[in-house]
C-alpha positions in Angstrom: 80.6 165.5 70.6 81.2 169.1 69.6 81.8 171.5 66.8 85.1 173.5 66.9 84.4 177.1 65.0 86.3 180.5 64.7 84.0 183.1 65.7 85.2 187.0 65.5 84.2 190.0 66.9 85.2 193.5 66.0 85.0 196.0 68.9 87.1 198.5 66.5 90.1 199.9 65.5 90.4 202.2 68.6 90.5 198.7 70.9 93.5 197.1 69.0 96.3 195.8 70.7 94.1 194.4 73.6 94.4 190.4 72.8 95.4 189.5 76.6 92.3 191.7 77.9 89.8 190.0 75.7 87.7 187.4 76.5 84.5 185.6 75.9 81.5 183.1 77.9 78.3 181.3 76.4 75.5 182.0 77.8 72.4 179.4 77.3 69.3 180.3 75.6 67.7 180.6 79.3 70.3 183.4 80.2 72.2 180.8 82.0 76.2 180.4 82.0 77.0 177.6 80.0 80.5 178.4 80.1 82.4 180.2 81.9 84.5 182.9 80.5 88.0 182.4 78.8 90.7 183.7 77.0 92.4 180.5 75.7 93.3 181.0 72.0 91.8 185.3 71.6 94.3 186.8 69.0 93.6 189.8 67.1 92.6 188.6 63.5 95.1 191.0 62.1 96.9 193.6 64.1 95.2 197.1 64.2 91.9 196.0 63.5 90.3 195.5 66.8 89.0 192.7 65.5 89.5 189.7 67.2 89.0 185.8 67.0 89.0 182.4 69.0 88.5 178.8 68.2 85.8 177.6 70.4 84.1 174.5 71.1 80.1 174.2 71.2 78.2 171.5 72.6 75.7 169.5 70.4 72.3 171.5 70.1 74.3 174.1 72.3 71.8 177.9 71.2 72.3 181.1 72.9 75.0 184.0 73.7 78.7 184.4 72.4 79.7 187.1 75.2 82.5 189.1 74.4 84.1 191.4 76.6 87.6 193.7 77.3 88.0 193.4 80.7 89.3 197.1 81.7 88.1 199.3 84.2 84.8 199.9 82.1 84.1 196.6 80.2 82.9 196.9 76.6 80.4 194.0 75.5 79.7 192.6 72.0 77.1 189.3 71.4 76.8 187.2 68.7 74.1 184.7 69.0 74.4 181.1 68.3 72.3 178.2 67.3 74.1 174.8 66.8 71.3 174.0 64.0 72.8 176.7 62.0 76.4 177.3 63.0 77.3 174.9 64.0 75.0 171.6 62.8 75.0 172.8 58.8 79.2 172.3 59.0 79.1 169.3 60.4 76.7 168.3 57.9 78.4 169.8 55.3 81.9 168.1 56.1 79.9 164.8 56.4 78.6 165.3 52.7 81.7 166.5 51.1 83.8 163.4 53.1 81.1 161.3 51.7 81.5 162.7 47.9 85.7 162.3 48.4 85.0 158.8 49.1 82.4 157.9 46.3 84.5 159.8 44.0 87.9 157.4 45.3 85.7 154.3 45.2 85.5 155.7 41.2 89.0 156.5 40.5 90.0 153.1 41.7 87.4 151.3 39.4 88.5 153.4 36.6 92.2 152.7 37.1 90.8 148.7 37.5 89.0 149.4 34.2 92.0 151.0 32.3 94.5 148.3 33.4 92.1 145.7 32.2 91.9 147.4 28.9 95.7 148.0 28.5 96.0 144.1 29.3 93.8 143.2 27.0 95.7 145.5 23.8 99.2 145.8 24.8 99.0 142.3 27.2 99.9 139.2 26.0 97.6 136.6 24.9 97.5 132.4 24.4 95.8 130.0 22.7 94.9 126.8 24.1 94.5 124.3 21.2 93.6 121.3 23.4 90.5 122.9 24.7 90.2 125.7 22.3 90.6 128.5 24.6 92.2 132.0 24.4 94.0 133.7 27.7 94.7 137.2 27.7 96.8 138.6 30.5 97.5 141.9 32.1 100.4 144.0 30.6 103.2 142.1 33.4 102.2 138.9 31.3 101.7 137.0 34.3 98.3 137.8 35.9 95.2 136.0 33.6 92.2 139.2 32.8 90.1 136.7 30.9 89.7 133.4 29.4 87.7 132.7 26.3 86.3 129.5 25.1 86.2 129.7 21.0 83.5 128.1 19.0 83.0 127.7 15.4 79.5 128.7 13.5 78.3 125.8 14.7 79.0 126.4 18.6 81.8 123.7 18.7 85.1 124.4 20.2 87.6 125.3 17.2 90.8 128.1 17.0 90.9 127.3 13.0 87.1 128.8 12.3 86.3 131.0 15.1 82.9 132.2 14.9 82.0 133.2 18.8 84.0 133.5 21.6 82.5 132.8 25.6 84.3 133.5 28.7 85.1 131.0 30.7 86.9 132.4 33.3 87.4 135.8 34.3 89.8 136.9 37.0 89.4 140.4 38.4 92.1 142.7 37.7 94.3 143.1 41.1 98.2 143.8 41.5 100.2 145.4 44.2 101.3 148.9 44.0 104.6 147.2 43.1 103.5 145.5 40.3 101.8 148.6 38.8 105.3 150.8 39.5 107.1 148.3 37.9 105.0 147.8 34.7 105.2 151.9 34.1 108.9 151.7 34.4 108.8 148.9 32.0 106.4 150.9 29.6 108.5 154.2 30.0 111.9 152.4 29.5 110.3 151.4 26.4 108.9 154.4 25.2 105.4 153.2 25.6 104.6 155.5 27.7 
């Protein structure tokens, strides 16, 4: 695996307009050429500056030098130290951490959306009483999906819908609604002026 980074070199303003002559090679920590000279993707970062850049791929664990040059009659060189642990690994670690955090936030947003739909269903959705079983069932705002069913009990703990003292969950179904159902409900609520 490798890390791709944009690296720059500053040859000074008197070396502007030479992108086609600029190249770089990678020299490892023992002084051996790890990558032959390349001019691939070299560009002047901003016209007139003499600052050049290129996207460079670094193999995992690479430690050494980026040796830049201007290929001319009298070559000019510039060097920059590169250590994968400092320059590459830290970037990958940051990307991994950000990706992980985005995943966590995304999961939390999904959970929060489900909880909001549940609460809206409990407060704005339909509910029904079942006299035979002494239960009360709450539905989501569509009136189709069951959120929760409660057993209704009197003060003595006996089933009742006339003198309710306590309720106990008999069944609760996770709120799972397709995107099309969500959009339909939102459209209905907007049409009714509820939102």
